[in-house]
Phi, psi and omega in degrees: 000130181284145177230060193289149176076028180230158173208159177250134183231138178252145179256156173284149176308128180095339179255003190295330185299335178247014181298321179300312182295319176302312177293319175301325181286332179287327189256336178313316182298340185254343181198111184286349184261005186299148174229144178236129182235137178277122181268318178220188181297324181238021172241138182225137180255119177269121183211180179064028180261138173285350183273149179287156183306320181283335183286320172298316178299316184295321176292319174299319178294326182283319174230080194286130168300147182290344183271350190279127179260307177214156176221136190231134169286140177259115184269333181208165168215157186210166168292160181282069172221136199291322179293311188296317179300315176303320173299313185297311181302314181305308180303317173309307184292320177295330178269352179250110178302333181292339187256345182291130171082003181270176182257143183207178165204154182256143181229119178247143182223131170270114180268332172202159182079196177230141183200146180275082176300317180301318179306311184291326179296319178299308173310313184292316177304317169298316180291333180266011174297131181091338178261326180207162180250131178294128183208109181275342182268323178217070177283154182278331181208158177243134177257112177254125176250114178256122183261130177230101188035275184250010182235135170244124177257128186253128178234137175260107186248149166287152180311309183305328181283346182303306167274089191306322187272340181284308185272285182247100188276170176282000000 
């Protein structure tokens, strides 16, 4: 399922209480319909925006809320099911010419609940055989899967975006 106009923001410890207000202050000048929903204590979903996922991320980086530790564009979402996540990721790579034939690796993070992240990373690598090549040392992109109980948010990141504070900081 496509999830355009969404981003996932993680907050610094101790600053979560004001994060919704800070993120709204950063994005409301660009989109009056934006919504921010707290998924876990330190994870916030930015949604209902007419802005694209990558645009939301760039605005957050341009005017960073003090609570923001990391922000990821959400390119797709799925149920927390290995087969469904794998199918969604395969569809994303098949439909985006910029990703086909490139080097990648999958990274899964459980934000809440229980989930077999290693299994989904292996399943994604297997499903993309022939479309892209697994490369942990010098990937062209990273497939990041953030799991929240029954929801998985999928991001396709350039390598420099993977470590938010190292490459493009807030």
